[in-house]
C-alpha positions as CSV (number, residue, x, y, z in Angstrom):
1,M,87.5,129.2,129.7
2,G,89.6,131.3,127.3
3,V,89.0,128.8,124.5
4,L,85.2,128.8,125.2
5,R,85.2,132.6,125.3
6,S,87.0,132.6,121.9
7,A,84.3,130.2,120.5
8,V,81.5,132.5,121.6
9,D,83.2,135.6,120.4
10,N,84.5,134.4,117.1
11,L,82.6,131.3,115.9
12,Q,79.1,132.7,116.1
13,F,78.1,130.5,119.1
14,A,75.5,132.0,121.5
15,H,76.6,129.6,124.2
16,A,79.5,127.2,124.7
17,A,80.0,124.6,127.4
18,L,82.6,122.0,128.3
19,V,81.5,119.1,130.6
20,L,84.0,116.7,132.1
21,S,82.5,113.4,133.2
22,R,84.7,111.4,135.6
23,P,84.0,107.9,136.9
24,G,82.8,108.0,140.5
25,R,82.8,111.8,140.7
26,E,80.4,114.6,140.0
27,P,80.7,116.0,136.4
28,A,82.4,119.4,136.1
29,C,81.0,122.0,133.8
30,W,82.3,125.3,132.3
31,Q,80.0,127.5,130.3
32,V,80.1,130.9,128.6
33,D,77.2,132.9,127.2
34,R,77.7,135.6,124.6
35,G,78.0,139.0,126.4
36,L,76.9,137.6,129.7
37,G,79.8,135.5,131.0
38,R,77.5,133.5,133.3
39,V,76.4,129.9,133.8
40,N,73.1,128.9,132.2
41,G,71.6,126.9,135.0
42,G,68.9,125.2,132.9
43,T,71.4,123.9,130.4
44,Y,73.7,122.8,133.1
45,R,70.9,120.7,134.7
46,L,70.0,119.1,131.4
47,L,73.7,118.2,130.8
48,L,73.9,116.5,134.2
49,S,70.6,114.6,133.6
50,S,71.8,113.5,130.2
51,L,75.1,112.2,131.7
52,K,73.3,110.3,134.5
53,H,70.2,109.0,132.7
54,G,70.9,109.1,128.9
55,D,72.2,106.5,126.5
56,P,75.9,105.9,127.6
57,R,76.8,105.5,123.9
58,N,75.3,108.9,123.2
59,P,75.2,111.0,126.3
60,L,73.7,114.0,124.5
61,S,70.6,112.0,123.5
62,L,68.3,113.7,126.0
63,L,69.3,117.1,124.8
64,G,68.3,116.4,121.2
65,P,71.2,118.2,119.3
66,A,70.6,119.5,115.8
67,A,74.0,118.0,114.9
68,H,76.3,115.6,116.7
69,A,79.7,114.1,116.4
70,S,82.3,112.1,118.4
71,I,86.1,112.3,118.4
72,P,88.5,109.9,120.2
73,V,90.6,111.1,123.1
74,I,93.7,109.5,124.6
75,L,94.7,111.0,127.9
76,R,97.5,108.6,129.0
77,A,99.6,106.0,127.3
78,G,98.0,102.6,127.8
79,D,94.6,104.0,128.8
80,P,91.6,103.0,126.8
81,I,90.5,105.5,124.1
82,G,87.7,107.7,125.4
83,T,85.4,110.0,123.4
84,M,84.5,113.6,123.3
85,E,80.9,114.2,122.4
86,I,80.1,117.4,120.4
87,G,76.6,118.8,120.0
88,I,75.1,121.8,118.3
89,F,71.7,123.0,119.7
90,H,68.9,125.5,118.9
91,T,69.5,126.1,115.2
92,G,68.6,124.8,111.8
93,E,70.0,121.7,110.2
94,E,72.2,123.5,107.6
95,T,73.7,125.9,110.2
96,A,74.2,123.1,112.6
97,R,76.3,121.1,110.1
98,R,78.4,124.2,109.4
99,L,79.0,125.0,113.0
100,L,79.7,121.3,113.9
101,N,82.8,121.4,111.7
102,Q,84.1,124.4,113.6
103,A,83.1,122.9,117.0
104,A,84.9,119.6,116.1
105,S,88.1,121.6,115.4
106,L,87.6,123.5,118.7
107,A,87.0,120.3,120.6
108,R,90.1,118.7,119.1
109,H,92.1,121.7,120.2
110,I,90.8,121.5,123.8
111,A,91.5,117.8,124.0
112,D,95.0,118.2,122.7
113,T,95.7,121.0,125.2
114,I,94.7,118.7,128.0
115,Q,96.6,115.8,126.5
116,E,99.7,117.9,126.0
117,S,99.8,118.9,129.7
118,L,99.5,115.2,130.7
119,F,102.0,113.8,128.2
120,A,104.5,116.5,129.1
121,R,104.8,114.9,132.5
122,Q,105.7,111.6,130.9
123,K,108.8,113.1,129.3
124,D,108.2,111.2,126.0
125,R,107.7,113.2,122.9
126,N,107.7,110.2,120.7
127,L,104.9,108.7,122.7
128,R,103.0,111.9,122.2
129,K,103.5,111.7,118.4
130,L,102.4,108.1,118.3
131,S,99.2,108.9,120.3
132,V,98.4,111.8,118.0
133,W,98.8,109.6,115.0
134,L,96.5,107.0,116.5
135,E,94.0,109.7,117.3
136,T,94.2,111.0,113.7
137,V,93.4,107.5,112.3
138,C,90.6,106.9,114.9
139,T,89.1,110.4,114.2
140,I,89.0,110.2,110.4
141,S,87.7,106.6,110.7
142,S,84.9,107.6,113.0
143,T,83.1,110.1,110.8
144,M,82.0,110.2,107.2
145,N,81.7,114.0,107.1
146,I,84.5,115.4,104.8
147,G,84.3,118.8,106.5
148,Q,84.8,117.3,110.0
149,I,87.7,115.2,108.7
150,L,89.5,118.2,107.3
151,H,88.9,120.4,110.3
152,V,90.0,117.8,112.9
153,V,93.1,116.7,111.0
154,A,94.1,120.4,110.5
155,Q,93.7,121.0,114.2
156,L,95.6,117.8,115.2
157,T,98.4,118.7,112.8
158,A,98.6,122.3,114.1
159,D,98.7,121.3,117.7
160,L,101.3,118.6,117.1
161,F,103.7,120.8,115.2
162,S,103.0,124.1,116.9
163,A,102.0,125.5,113.5
164,R,99.1,126.6,111.3
165,C,97.5,124.1,109.0
166,C,95.0,124.4,106.2
167,F,93.6,122.3,103.3
168,F,93.2,123.8,99.8
169,L,90.9,121.8,97.7
170,L,90.8,122.3,93.9
171,N,87.5,122.8,92.1
172,E,87.1,119.9,89.8
173,E,85.8,122.1,86.9
174,D,88.1,125.1,86.8
175,R,90.8,123.9,89.2
176,R,90.5,127.1,91.3
177,L,91.1,127.2,95.1
178,D,88.5,126.2,97.6
179,L,89.5,126.4,101.3
180,G,88.5,123.1,102.8
181,A,89.5,123.8,106.4
182,A,91.9,126.0,108.3
183,V,93.3,126.3,111.8
184,G,93.6,129.9,112.8
185,T,90.1,131.0,112.0
186,Y,89.7,132.2,115.6
187,D,91.7,135.1,114.3
188,Q,89.0,137.1,112.4
189,L,91.5,139.0,110.2
190,L,93.1,135.7,109.2
191,K,89.7,134.2,108.6
192,K,88.8,137.1,106.3
193,R,92.1,136.8,104.3
194,L,91.6,133.0,103.9
195,K,88.1,133.5,102.6
196,A,89.5,136.0,100.0
197,L,91.6,133.1,98.5
198,K,88.5,131.2,97.6
199,G,88.0,131.0,93.8
200,Q,91.4,132.3,93.1
201,P,93.9,130.5,90.8
202,P,96.4,128.4,92.8
203,F,99.8,130.1,93.5
204,N,103.0,128.5,92.3
205,A,103.6,126.4,95.4
206,I,100.2,124.7,95.1
207,T,100.6,124.2,91.3
208,Q,104.0,122.7,91.8
209,V,102.7,120.1,94.3
210,V,99.7,119.3,92.2
211,R,101.8,118.7,89.1
212,S,104.5,116.7,90.7
213,G,102.5,114.8,93.3
214,Q,105.4,115.3,95.7
215,P,105.8,117.3,98.9
216,L,107.3,120.8,98.7
217,V,109.4,122.3,101.5
218,I,109.6,126.1,101.6
219,T,112.0,128.2,103.6
220,P,112.8,131.9,103.7
221,D,115.5,131.3,101.1
222,N,113.2,130.0,98.4
223,I,109.7,131.3,99.4
224,D,109.8,134.0,96.7
225,Q,109.9,131.4,94.0
226,Y,106.6,129.8,95.0
227,V,104.5,132.3,96.9
228,P,103.4,135.8,95.7
229,P,104.7,138.7,97.8
230,E,101.2,139.8,98.8
231,I,100.3,136.4,100.2
232,I,103.6,136.2,102.1
233,A,102.9,139.6,103.7
234,D,99.2,138.8,104.4
235,F,99.9,135.5,106.1
236,D,103.4,136.1,107.5
237,Y,104.7,133.0,105.8
238,S,108.3,131.8,106.4
239,Y,108.6,128.0,106.7
240,M,106.0,125.9,104.9
241,V,105.4,122.3,104.0
242,L,102.9,121.5,101.2
243,V,101.9,117.9,100.4
244,P,99.4,116.6,97.9
245,V,96.1,115.1,98.8
246,M,95.7,112.3,96.2
247,V,92.4,110.6,95.6
248,Q,92.5,107.6,93.2
249,G,95.9,108.7,91.9
250,L,94.7,112.3,91.1
251,P,95.4,115.4,93.1
252,R,92.3,116.6,94.9
253,G,94.0,119.3,96.9
254,V,97.0,120.3,99.0
255,M,97.6,120.1,102.7
256,Q,99.7,123.1,103.9
257,V,101.5,123.4,107.3
258,D,103.4,126.6,108.1
259,R,105.4,128.0,111.0
260,S,106.5,131.5,111.8
261,F,110.1,132.5,111.4
262,D,110.9,132.3,115.1
263,R,109.7,128.7,115.4
264,G,112.0,127.5,112.7
265,G,111.6,125.0,109.9
266,F,110.5,121.3,109.6
267,N,112.8,118.3,109.9
268,Q,112.5,115.2,107.8
269,E,110.5,113.3,110.4
270,E,107.9,116.0,110.7
271,I,107.6,116.2,106.9
272,S,107.1,112.4,106.8
273,I,104.3,112.6,109.4
274,I,102.6,115.4,107.5
275,L,102.7,113.4,104.3
276,A,101.3,110.3,106.1
277,M,98.5,112.4,107.6
278,A,97.6,113.8,104.1
279,R,97.5,110.2,102.7
280,E,95.2,109.0,105.5
281,T,93.0,112.1,105.0
282,A,92.8,111.4,101.3
283,I,91.6,107.8,102.0
284,A,89.0,109.0,104.5
285,M,87.8,111.7,102.0
286,E,87.3,109.1,99.3
287,N,85.6,106.7,101.7
288,A,83.3,109.5,102.8
289,R,82.6,110.4,99.2
290,L,81.8,106.8,98.3
291,I,79.4,106.4,101.3
292,E,77.7,109.7,100.5
293,T,77.3,108.6,96.9
294,L,75.9,105.3,98.0
295,A,73.5,107.1,100.4
296,Q,72.3,109.3,97.6
297,K,71.8,106.3,95.3
298,E,69.8,104.6,98.0
299,E,67.7,107.6,98.5
300,L,67.2,108.0,94.8
301,L,66.3,104.3,94.4
302,H,63.8,104.7,97.2
303,Q,62.3,107.7,95.4
304,L,62.2,105.8,92.1
305,V,60.5,102.8,93.6
306,T,58.0,105.1,95.3
307,K,57.5,106.8,91.9
308,L,57.1,103.5,90.2
309,I,54.5,102.2,92.6
310,T,52.6,105.5,92.5
311,A,52.8,105.5,88.7
312,Q,51.4,102.0,88.6
313,E,48.5,102.9,90.8
314,D,47.9,106.1,89.0
315,E,47.9,104.2,85.7
316,R,45.5,101.6,87.0
317,N,43.2,104.3,88.4
318,R,43.3,106.2,85.0
319,I,42.5,103.1,83.0
320,A,39.8,102.1,85.4
321,S,38.3,105.6,85.2
322,E,38.6,105.7,81.4
323,I,36.9,102.4,81.0
324,H,34.2,103.1,83.6
325,D,33.4,106.6,82.6
326,G,34.0,106.1,78.9
327,A,33.6,102.7,77.4
328,I,31.2,101.2,80.0
329,Q,28.9,104.2,80.1
330,A,28.9,104.4,76.3
331,L,28.2,100.6,76.0
332,I,25.3,100.9,78.5
333,G,23.9,103.7,76.3
334,I,24.3,101.5,73.3
335,W,22.5,98.7,75.1
336,Y,19.5,101.0,75.9
337,R,19.4,102.1,72.3
338,M,19.4,98.4,71.2
339,Q,16.5,97.8,73.6
340,R,14.5,100.5,71.7
341,L,15.3,98.8,68.4
342,T,14.2,95.3,69.5
343,V,10.5,95.9,68.7
344,D,8.2,94.1,66.4
345,A,9.5,94.6,62.9
346,R,6.0,95.4,61.7
347,E,6.0,98.6,63.8
348,R,9.1,100.1,62.1
349,P,9.5,103.0,64.5
350,A,10.4,106.4,63.0
351,G,14.1,107.3,63.1
352,L,15.2,103.6,63.1
353,E,18.0,104.4,60.5
354,E,19.1,107.4,62.5
355,E,19.3,105.3,65.7
356,L,21.4,102.6,63.9
357,T,23.8,105.3,62.7
358,L,24.2,106.6,66.2
359,V,24.8,103.1,67.6
360,R,27.4,102.4,64.9
361,D,29.3,105.7,65.5
362,S,29.2,105.2,69.3
363,L,30.6,101.7,69.0
364,Y,33.4,102.8,66.6
365,Q,34.4,105.6,69.0
366,Q,34.5,103.2,72.0
367,I,36.6,100.8,70.0
368,Q,39.1,103.7,69.3
369,D,39.2,104.8,72.9
370,I,39.8,101.2,74.2
371,R,42.5,100.8,71.5
372,L,44.2,104.0,72.7
373,A,44.1,102.9,76.4
374,V,45.7,99.6,75.4
375,Y,48.3,101.3,73.2
376,N,49.3,103.6,76.1
377,L,50.0,100.5,78.2
378,R,52.0,98.7,75.5
379,P,52.6,100.3,72.1
380,V,51.6,97.5,69.7
381,I,53.4,99.1,66.8
382,L,56.7,98.6,68.7
383,D,56.1,94.9,68.9
384,N,54.9,94.6,65.3
385,H,57.1,97.0,63.4
386,G,60.1,97.9,65.6
387,L,61.7,101.0,67.1
388,G,61.8,103.3,64.1
389,P,58.0,103.2,63.3
390,A,57.1,103.3,67.0
391,I,59.2,106.5,67.5
392,R,57.6,108.1,64.4
393,S,54.1,107.3,65.9
394,L,55.1,108.7,69.3
395,L,56.4,112.0,67.9
396,H,53.3,112.3,65.7
397,S,51.0,112.0,68.8
398,Y,53.2,114.5,70.8
399,E,53.1,116.9,67.9
400,E,49.3,116.8,67.7
401,E,48.7,117.0,71.4
402,H,51.3,119.5,72.5
403,H,51.8,121.6,69.3
404,V,55.5,121.1,69.3
405,Q,57.5,120.8,66.0
406,F,59.5,117.6,65.9
407,E,62.4,116.7,63.6
408,L,63.3,113.0,63.4
409,A,66.5,111.5,62.0
410,L,66.9,107.7,62.0
411,E,69.9,105.6,61.0
412,G,69.9,101.8,61.2
413,A,66.6,101.8,63.1
414,G,65.0,99.4,60.6
415,Q,66.6,96.3,62.0
416,R,64.9,94.4,64.8
417,L,66.5,94.4,68.3
418,P,65.7,92.3,71.4
419,A,62.3,93.4,72.8
420,P,63.7,94.4,76.3
421,F,66.2,96.7,74.6
422,E,63.6,98.3,72.3
423,I,61.0,99.0,75.0
424,T,63.7,100.5,77.3
425,V,65.0,102.9,74.6
426,Y,61.3,103.7,73.8
427,R,60.6,104.5,77.5
428,I,63.8,106.6,77.7
429,L,62.5,108.7,74.8
430,Q,59.1,108.9,76.3
431,E,60.5,110.2,79.6
432,A,62.8,112.7,77.7
433,L,59.8,114.0,75.7
434,A,57.7,114.3,78.9
435,N,60.5,116.4,80.5
436,V,60.7,118.6,77.4
437,V,56.9,119.2,77.4
438,K,56.7,119.7,81.2
439,H,59.8,121.8,81.8
440,A,61.5,123.1,78.6
441,S,58.7,125.3,77.0
442,A,60.3,124.4,73.7
443,S,58.8,125.0,70.2
444,R,61.2,122.7,68.3
445,V,62.6,119.3,69.3
446,Q,65.1,117.3,67.3
447,V,65.3,113.5,67.9
448,I,68.2,111.5,66.5
449,L,68.4,107.7,66.8
450,I,71.5,105.9,65.4
451,V,71.6,102.2,65.8
452,G,75.2,101.2,65.1
453,R,76.9,97.8,65.1
454,E,78.6,98.5,68.5
455,Q,76.6,101.4,70.0
456,T,73.1,102.9,69.9
457,V,72.9,106.7,70.3
458,L,69.8,108.6,71.1
459,V,69.9,112.4,71.0
460,V,67.0,114.7,72.1
461,R,67.7,118.4,71.5
462,D,65.3,121.2,72.3
463,N,65.3,125.0,72.0
464,G,63.7,125.5,75.4
465,V,64.6,127.5,78.5
466,G,67.5,125.3,79.5
467,F,69.0,125.0,83.0
468,D,72.2,125.1,85.0
469,V,73.6,121.6,84.7
470,A,76.1,122.1,87.6
471,E,73.4,123.4,89.9
472,Q,71.0,120.6,89.1
473,A,73.8,118.0,89.6
474,G,74.5,119.5,93.1
475,E,70.9,119.2,94.2
476,R,70.4,116.7,97.0
477,R,67.2,115.5,95.3
478,P,67.7,115.4,91.6
479,Q,64.8,115.7,89.2
480,L,63.1,112.3,89.1
481,G,62.5,112.4,85.3
482,L,66.2,112.6,84.6
483,A,66.9,110.1,87.4
484,S,64.5,107.6,85.8
485,I,66.3,108.0,82.5
486,R,69.7,107.5,84.1
487,E,68.5,104.3,85.8
488,R,67.1,102.9,82.6
489,V,70.3,103.7,80.8
490,L,72.3,102.0,83.6
491,L,70.2,98.9,83.1
492,L,71.5,98.8,79.5
493,G,75.1,99.4,80.5
494,G,75.2,102.9,78.9
495,Q,75.9,106.5,79.7
496,V,73.9,109.7,79.8
497,R,75.3,113.2,79.0
498,I,73.3,116.3,79.5
499,E,74.3,119.7,78.0
500,S,72.3,122.8,78.9
501,Q,72.5,126.5,79.6
502,P,69.7,128.8,80.7
503,G,68.1,130.3,77.7
504,V,70.0,128.1,75.2
505,G,68.1,124.8,75.4
506,T,69.0,121.3,76.4
507,T,70.7,118.3,74.6
508,L,70.3,114.8,76.1
509,T,72.6,112.2,74.7
510,V,72.2,108.5,75.5
511,T,74.8,106.0,74.5
512,V,74.2,102.3,75.1
513,P,75.8,99.1,73.7
514,T,73.8,97.6,70.8
515,P,72.7,94.1,71.5
516,R,73.0,91.3,68.9
517,V,70.4,91.8,66.1
518,Q,67.7,89.2,65.9
519,E,67.6,87.3,62.7
520,V,63.9,86.5,62.8
521,T,61.5,89.4,62.4
522,R,58.8,89.5,65.1
523,G,55.2,90.2,64.5
524,G,53.6,91.0,61.2
């Protein structure tokens, strides 16, 4: 009950409950409400109903949690691994994800407290260590949420070694500190001090571990060399072990475990276990990142396919509408005019010459409109004359339609390239120009195309409003225009680089391998 009360008081929970389900016996339930200290009967009945009638693989299914996770639990040596189900209710998705990480750490602490009391009776500390190690591997293999992985491993480590544990992650851009997870956040003062470290430069101990890639053991004798005095005082550091969290051979962060002076230092066996836990955590983090990236790619692919289908239908509707409302109506009008002209030649109706002029002009206009509709579907100039002339024509049409000043620089664009390559580069430029017109509010745009022997480089630079590249990259749903460009470039085996700042403009650079030049010129 004390742990539940701590969760309600310090972790922003309005209500916390622990339900123990035992085969052949009635479930037991402990609950705490914020400021009330009483059992919520409605919630209790729902919990019992879920345990009795819900999906046995997901006993919280009837409750409809906003976020949910499972962690493995070993209560006795040789017993099957059970699970502890964690659910967050009555809140938004974003808040639920944040609270779930804290709840997972709390649940791990509760499970370890129960396990410790049971294993203590077995008089086998080594067995306890082995079971904790097994739990760690099972836990980090059962979730793909990096936050949960860090919180649960930190709690397991802290409980196993009677210590505090935290993960310092390094920001990939400026290498500053970002606290990934910490045990001890039930202490509000400690929580505040840990948050104050976010965004700060790493202190010497962390820098040493990151540079060397090796564990660092700190004692009261050498702590002044590695940790600033104010941090030692704030956190009451004495004995510390810092080990690197290496992802793909590069330091992603540091796992830190510390004990107070009265609990003493760490022996070699404990240091080895901490290092092994950090390695397993790094593997789990990389797996989680890869799966998250794959999920984002799948979502993006779904969006692109949807966009492609929608664009195809919109294009068909547009062409059908243009032909129906434009060319067909005009040709019907011409037909009626021709009817008026098919009279007996002896009558020579007045205005015959004027009618013929109108028919001629109308036919000419419809020919131009139909040619434009066909050109928008497939630029004939690209097939007949190649990439350079097609780009000049495209920029000229954009300049006239959108009143934007274009500057074009071409190098090596006179040679013919395979048709799929040319049309893909052309569509990339079309998409880039559409983005500029739609989002940039630019008055000048520079387009550079360099067709080299090994690489082809396309640069589109505007003087528009620009945007924050880091913020855009972190969005769960990136802008589909840029996503379409990236997918087309990926088809050519190339790379995209975007440089932009708010108020400065944007530069898009596409680099793709140049295919073998065709010897026979196409078209005429």
